C-alpha positions as a printed Julia matrix, in Angstrom:
419×3 Matrix{Float64}:
 68.99  -44.36  -30.83
 66.5   -41.53  -31.34
 66.37  -40.75  -35.06
 65.98  -42.86  -38.19
 68.03  -41.99  -41.22
 64.9   -40.91  -43.1
 64.02  -38.5   -40.31
 67.54  -37.08  -40.45
 67.19  -36.37  -44.18
 63.74  -34.82  -43.66
 65.17  -32.52  -40.98
 68.05  -31.36  -43.19
 65.83  -30.67  -46.26
 63.12  -28.88  -44.25
 65.6   -26.62  -42.44
 67.35  -25.95  -45.75
 64.22  -24.64  -47.4
 62.68  -22.97  -44.32
 65.73  -20.75  -43.85
 66.41  -19.81  -47.47
 63.12  -19.09  -49.26
 61.91  -16.39  -46.93
 63.86  -13.15  -46.64
 67.16  -14.22  -48.21
 66.13  -13.97  -51.93
 65.1   -10.3   -51.54
 68.37   -9.52  -49.7
 70.31  -11.26  -52.46
 68.39   -9.37  -55.16
 69.39   -6.04  -53.62
 73.07   -6.9   -54.11
 73.23   -9.19  -57.15
 70.05   -8.62  -59.12
 69.51  -11.25  -61.81
 72.72  -13.09  -60.86
 71.32  -14.1   -57.47
 70.64  -17.68  -58.58
 74.42  -18.13  -58.96
 74.76  -17.16  -55.29
 72.45  -20.03  -54.32
 74.31  -22.41  -56.65
 77.76  -21.55  -55.31
 76.77  -21.54  -51.63
 74.86  -24.77  -52.17
 77.99  -26.34  -53.74
 80.06  -25.26  -50.72
 77.45  -26.77  -48.41
 77.53  -30.03  -50.38
 81.33  -30.27  -50.15
 81.22  -29.55  -46.41
 78.46  -32.12  -46.05
 80.88  -34.72  -47.46
 83.39  -33.69  -44.76
 80.65  -33.99  -42.13
 79.74  -37.49  -43.33
 83.4   -38.44  -43.13
 83.36  -37.34  -39.5
 80.2   -39.36  -38.89
 81.76  -42.48  -40.4
 84.97  -42.16  -38.34
 83.02  -41.48  -35.16
 80.79  -44.5   -35.53
 77.5   -45.02  -33.66
 78.98  -45.73  -30.2
 79.78  -42.14  -29.22
 78.58  -38.52  -29.56
 80.43  -35.55  -30.97
 81.1   -34.05  -27.53
 82.5   -37.29  -26.1
 84.65  -37.76  -29.18
 86.14  -34.29  -28.81
 86.64  -34.81  -25.09
 88.49  -38.11  -25.64
 90.55  -36.69  -28.52
 91.7   -33.62  -26.62
 90.17  -32.61  -23.33
 87.33  -30.53  -21.88
 89.33  -27.45  -22.92
 88.99  -28.63  -26.51
 85.37  -29.81  -26.53
 83.74  -27.04  -24.5
 84.8   -24.05  -26.7
 83.68  -25.85  -29.83
 80.26  -26.6   -28.34
 79.89  -22.99  -27.18
 80.42  -21.95  -30.81
 77.85  -24.52  -31.91
 75.36  -23.2   -29.3
 75.74  -19.6   -30.53
 75.53  -20.61  -34.18
 72.35  -22.7   -33.7
 70.77  -19.85  -31.67
 71.33  -17.46  -34.57
 69.85  -20.02  -36.94
 66.82  -20.46  -34.68
 66.31  -16.69  -34.95
 66.25  -16.68  -38.8
 63.04  -18.74  -39.4
 61.51  -17.11  -36.33
 62.05  -13.68  -37.91
 60.65  -14.93  -41.22
 57.42  -15.81  -39.45
 57.5   -12.45  -37.69
 57.93  -10.68  -41.02
 55.05  -12.46  -42.71
 52.48  -12.55  -39.91
 53.11   -9.09  -38.49
 53.48   -7.28  -41.82
 51.12   -9.21  -44.1
 48.51  -11.3   -42.29
 47.84   -9.64  -38.92
 49.2    -6.12  -39.27
 46.85   -4.8   -36.52
 48.0    -7.31  -33.92
 50.69   -6.23  -31.45
 53.79   -8.18  -32.27
 54.92   -8.38  -28.62
 51.82  -10.47  -27.83
 52.07  -12.59  -30.97
 55.79  -13.16  -30.41
 55.06  -14.44  -26.91
 52.66  -17.04  -28.37
 55.21  -18.04  -31.03
 58.06  -18.34  -28.58
 55.98  -20.58  -26.3
 55.18  -22.81  -29.29
 58.82  -23.12  -30.28
 59.79  -23.77  -26.64
 57.22  -26.54  -26.3
 58.43  -28.25  -29.48
 62.08  -28.09  -28.39
 61.24  -29.42  -24.94
 59.69  -32.6   -26.29
 63.05  -34.01  -27.28
 64.74  -35.19  -30.47
 62.6   -38.31  -30.98
 59.36  -36.28  -31.0
 60.87  -33.7   -33.36
 61.84  -36.51  -35.76
 58.27  -37.82  -35.77
 56.88  -34.34  -36.42
 59.11  -33.99  -39.47
 57.84  -37.36  -40.76
 54.23  -36.21  -40.31
 54.55  -32.74  -41.92
 57.4   -33.19  -44.43
 55.3   -34.06  -47.48
 52.79  -31.32  -46.7
 55.58  -28.71  -46.4
 57.51  -29.75  -49.51
 54.3   -30.33  -51.5
 53.07  -26.85  -50.65
 56.36  -25.32  -51.73
 56.32  -27.31  -55.0
 52.79  -26.1   -55.8
 53.69  -22.45  -55.08
 56.81  -22.76  -57.22
 54.83  -24.23  -60.17
 52.27  -21.43  -59.89
 55.01  -18.83  -60.01
 56.91  -20.56  -62.84
 53.78  -20.46  -65.04
 53.73  -16.65  -65.02
 57.41  -15.62  -64.72
 59.84  -14.37  -67.38
 63.04  -16.4   -67.22
 64.79  -14.12  -69.76
 65.18  -11.53  -66.99
 67.87  -13.7   -65.37
 70.18  -13.33  -68.4
 72.92  -12.54  -69.46
 75.81  -13.72  -67.3
 78.66  -11.71  -68.8
 78.25   -8.6   -66.61
 78.62  -10.39  -63.25
 80.44   -8.26  -60.69
 82.77  -10.81  -59.1
 83.73   -8.57  -56.15
 80.1    -7.88  -55.25
 79.29  -11.59  -55.68
 82.1   -12.65  -53.3
 81.05  -10.0   -50.77
 77.45  -11.21  -50.81
 78.57  -14.83  -50.31
 80.69  -13.7   -47.37
 77.97  -11.59  -45.71
 75.04  -13.99  -46.0
 76.74  -17.29  -45.13
 74.73  -17.59  -41.86
 71.71  -18.77  -43.89
 73.74  -21.82  -45.01
 75.47  -24.61  -43.13
 72.37  -26.65  -42.18
 74.54  -29.79  -42.37
 76.08  -28.77  -38.99
 72.99  -30.24  -37.34
 74.32  -33.71  -38.24
 77.12  -33.25  -35.68
 74.45  -33.08  -33.01
 72.89  -36.35  -34.3
 76.11  -38.44  -34.15
 75.39  -41.49  -31.97
 71.65  -40.87  -32.12
 70.88  -42.21  -35.6
 69.81  -45.82  -36.15
 72.35  -47.82  -38.12
 70.14  -50.6   -39.48
 67.62  -48.84  -41.77
 69.54  -47.77  -44.81
 72.55  -45.63  -45.7
 72.89  -41.96  -44.76
 75.59  -41.13  -47.28
 74.44  -40.92  -50.87
 70.69  -40.21  -50.19
 71.45  -37.14  -48.1
 74.01  -35.9   -50.64
 71.5   -36.39  -53.46
 68.86  -34.53  -51.44
 71.31  -31.66  -50.85
 72.17  -31.35  -54.56
 68.52  -31.46  -55.68
 67.54  -28.88  -53.03
 70.32  -26.56  -54.21
 69.1   -26.74  -57.82
 65.5   -26.13  -56.71
 66.54  -23.07  -54.67
 68.39  -21.6   -57.67
 65.35  -22.23  -59.86
 63.09  -20.62  -57.23
 65.23  -17.5   -57.27
 65.01  -17.31  -61.08
 61.21  -17.54  -60.84
 61.14  -14.89  -58.12
 63.37  -12.43  -59.97
 61.6   -13.07  -63.25
 58.32  -11.96  -61.62
 59.53   -8.8   -59.9
 62.87   -7.9   -61.5
 64.0    -4.52  -60.0
 61.2    -4.65  -57.42
 62.44   -7.96  -56.01
 64.4    -6.3   -53.13
 61.13   -4.74  -51.92
 59.4    -8.1   -51.45
 59.61   -9.27  -47.86
 59.37  -12.98  -48.59
 59.74  -15.19  -51.63
 57.29  -17.79  -50.37
 54.4   -15.31  -49.96
 54.95  -13.41  -53.2
 56.01  -16.06  -55.78
 52.44  -17.05  -56.6
 50.9   -13.56  -56.51
 50.17  -13.21  -60.26
 48.99  -16.74  -60.95
 45.43  -16.22  -59.62
 44.66  -12.69  -60.81
 42.26  -13.98  -63.48
 40.16  -15.79  -60.87
 37.57  -14.23  -58.58
 38.17  -16.58  -55.65
 40.88  -14.64  -53.8
 44.35  -15.89  -53.02
 43.81  -19.56  -52.24
 47.57  -19.98  -52.45
 47.77  -18.61  -48.91
 46.77  -22.04  -47.68
 49.98  -23.44  -49.16
 51.97  -20.51  -47.73
 50.66  -21.25  -44.25
 51.33  -24.98  -44.66
 54.91  -24.19  -45.61
 55.36  -22.02  -42.5
 54.92  -25.16  -40.41
 58.41  -26.0   -41.59
 59.69  -22.64  -40.29
 58.28  -23.36  -36.84
 59.79  -26.85  -36.85
 63.13  -25.45  -38.0
 63.19  -22.86  -35.2
 62.34  -25.55  -32.63
 65.05  -27.87  -33.93
 67.79  -25.22  -33.82
 66.65  -24.15  -30.36
 66.92  -27.75  -29.17
 70.39  -28.08  -30.74
 71.58  -24.85  -29.05
 70.26  -25.99  -25.65
 71.84  -29.42  -26.07
 75.22  -27.84  -26.78
 74.98  -25.59  -23.71
 73.97  -28.52  -21.55
 77.05  -30.49  -22.59
 79.24  -27.48  -21.8
 77.72  -26.76  -18.37
 77.14  -30.3   -17.13
 79.45  -33.05  -15.93
 77.06  -35.76  -17.07
 76.3   -36.31  -20.75
 72.73  -35.99  -21.98
 71.52  -39.39  -23.24
 68.07  -40.86  -22.56
 66.42  -37.57  -21.63
 66.72  -36.26  -25.2
 64.51  -39.12  -26.33
 61.5   -38.74  -23.99
 61.61  -34.95  -23.71
 62.23  -32.61  -20.78
 58.74  -31.7   -19.63
 58.2   -35.2   -18.22
 61.71  -35.61  -16.85
 62.05  -35.39  -13.11
 65.8   -35.85  -12.78
 68.42  -33.14  -12.57
 69.36  -33.52  -16.26
 65.82  -32.69  -17.42
 65.49  -29.74  -15.03
 68.83  -28.27  -16.1
 67.87  -28.63  -19.75
 64.56  -26.89  -19.13
 66.3   -23.91  -17.5
 68.66  -23.66  -20.49
 65.73  -23.76  -22.92
 63.9   -21.04  -20.95
 67.01  -18.85  -21.03
 67.44  -19.27  -24.8
 63.74  -18.59  -25.41
 64.05  -15.38  -23.38
 67.07  -14.34  -25.51
 65.1   -14.95  -28.7
 62.09  -12.96  -27.43
 64.19   -9.99  -26.3
 66.18   -9.96  -29.58
 63.01  -10.27  -31.63
 61.05   -7.5   -29.91
 63.98   -5.05  -29.74
 66.61   -5.79  -32.35
 64.23   -6.77  -35.16
 61.59   -4.05  -34.85
 62.97   -2.92  -38.23
 63.75   -6.03  -40.32
 66.19   -4.18  -42.58
 68.16   -2.83  -39.63
 68.01   -6.15  -37.77
 69.34   -8.13  -40.74
 72.13   -5.59  -41.28
 73.22   -5.95  -37.64
 73.01   -9.74  -37.84
 75.14   -9.99  -41.0
 77.83   -7.66  -39.6
 78.02   -9.77  -36.46
 78.06  -13.18  -38.08
 79.92  -12.89  -41.4
 83.32  -13.96  -39.97
 81.75  -16.29  -37.46
 79.59  -18.03  -40.06
 82.53  -18.48  -42.43
 84.54  -20.2   -39.66
 81.61  -22.47  -38.69
 80.7   -23.53  -42.24
 84.14  -23.87  -43.82
 86.88  -24.13  -41.17
 85.29  -26.01  -38.26
 84.29  -29.16  -40.23
 87.93  -29.8   -41.12
 89.02  -29.35  -37.47
 86.33  -31.88  -36.42
 87.4   -34.3   -39.2
 91.0   -34.23  -37.92
 89.72  -34.83  -34.35
 87.6   -37.77  -35.61
 90.64  -39.27  -37.42
 92.7   -39.07  -34.2
 89.86  -40.64  -32.22
 89.43  -43.41  -34.79
 93.15  -44.17  -34.67
 93.12  -44.33  -30.85
 90.04  -46.57  -30.83
 91.58  -48.88  -33.45
 94.73  -49.17  -31.34
 92.66  -49.98  -28.24
 90.68  -52.62  -30.1
 93.9   -54.16  -31.35
 95.33  -54.3   -27.84
 92.19  -56.04  -26.61
 92.39  -58.6   -29.44
 96.05  -59.28  -28.63
 95.14  -59.74  -24.99
 92.55  -62.38  -25.87
 95.09  -64.15  -28.08
 97.64  -64.32  -25.23
 97.91  -68.02  -24.14
 98.28  -67.1   -20.45
 95.05  -65.1   -20.57
 93.26  -67.94  -22.39
 94.5   -70.49  -19.84
 93.43  -68.32  -16.91
 89.92  -67.77  -18.3
 89.62  -71.53  -19.07
 90.39  -72.31  -15.4
 87.78  -69.82  -14.22
 85.18  -71.28  -16.56
 86.0   -74.88  -15.55
 85.44  -74.04  -11.89
 88.95  -74.81  -10.71
 89.87  -72.78   -7.63
 92.52  -70.15   -7.93
 95.6   -70.99   -5.8
 96.14  -67.42   -4.7
 92.5   -67.06   -3.61
 92.77  -70.4    -1.72
 95.86  -69.24    0.18
 94.14  -65.99    1.14
 91.14  -67.92    2.48
 93.4   -70.24    4.54
 95.31  -67.26    5.98
 92.07  -65.52    6.94
 90.82  -68.7     8.62
 94.05  -68.92   10.63
C-alpha cells in the first residue's frame, strides 16, 4: 500500500483548487458574467455525484486488486486497454492545465522578459522529476505542502472578500439557460478530479480511517468555496473579469493599495503555485501509469512506491521512457499550441468537450457495472472455496496429510518405481 487515506484526500482537494482558480474564472466570466458562481456550483454538484459512483466502485473492488486488473478479469484486455488509453489521454490534458496556469502567470506577470522556451524546459524537468519519484513520494509531498497551499489560498480569498462588492453577482432572474448549459459542456475538462481515485484503487491503506464521508465532505466544502471565490472575483472586476489572466493573482490586488509596502500577497500567490506544480506532476504520473498498463504484460506494483529513477529492472526503465515521452508532448504543446493562451484554450475546449463529458459522466457508470460483475464473480469463487473446505472428503484428506499418514496412491507409485 502506497497512500494513506489522508494523503488521498489532500491530493483530491489540492488538484481541485489548483486546476480551477487560475484561468477558468476569467473564461467563465466571458460567457456567464455574474452568474459564473452557479457554473461552479452545478459542476461541483455533478462532480460530487460522480464521486459517490467512484466510491461505490472502490468499495466493490476492495483492496486486493487494481482498476486495470479488475477490468481485465471482468472482460478482457480488449476491454481494459481502451479504457486505460482514455484515462491516459484525459490525465495528460489535465496535467497541461495547471502547467499552462504557471506559464500564464510567470511568463506574463512575473518574468515577462524571460524566454518562455527556456523557462518551460526548467518547469518540465521539475514536473518530470516529481512524477518519477513514485506515488508514495507524491503523497508525502502533499502532506508537507497541503496546509501551506490551502492556507495561502484562504488568506488571499479573505483579502479579496474584504474589498469586493457582492451585490454585483445579483440578480438571478436573467440567467441565459442555453448559454449556461453550453459553458458547462465546453469547460468540463477542468472538472472530474475524482477520476484520480481509480488510479489509487488497491494502493490505499485500509486501516487508518474511512475514505467515504470525509472525502465527500471535502468535495462539498471545496465546491462552496470555489463558488464564493468566483463571487469575490467578479465583485472586484465585474465587466473586466474576462481580461484577468488568473483569479489567484488578481483577487487580492485592491486590498493593499493603502499600504506603502508593495504587494506582499505575492508570497501567498507563489506558495499556492506549489499546488499547481504538484498537480501537474500527479496527473503526469497517472497518465504514465495508464500507458504502462496498456503497453506492458506485467502489472506495475512495487516500482510505483520507490520511484523510477532508482529502479533498475525493466518495469522502471519502461516507465521512465513513457514519462520522457509524455514530458516531450507537454513541452511541444506548451511552446507551440499555447503561445497565445486564448487561442490555445479555444483549441483545447473544442477538442475535449465531448471527450470530457464521456469521461466525467458516462465512464464512471461503465466502471461501476464492471466492478459489480467482478464483485459477483469473486463472491461466487469465495463461496466455492468455502464449500470445498466444508466437503467431508476434503477434510478427511487434509487430516490424513496433517497426521503424517502415507497416501496409498503415492506408496504404490514408489513401489512400482523401485521394481
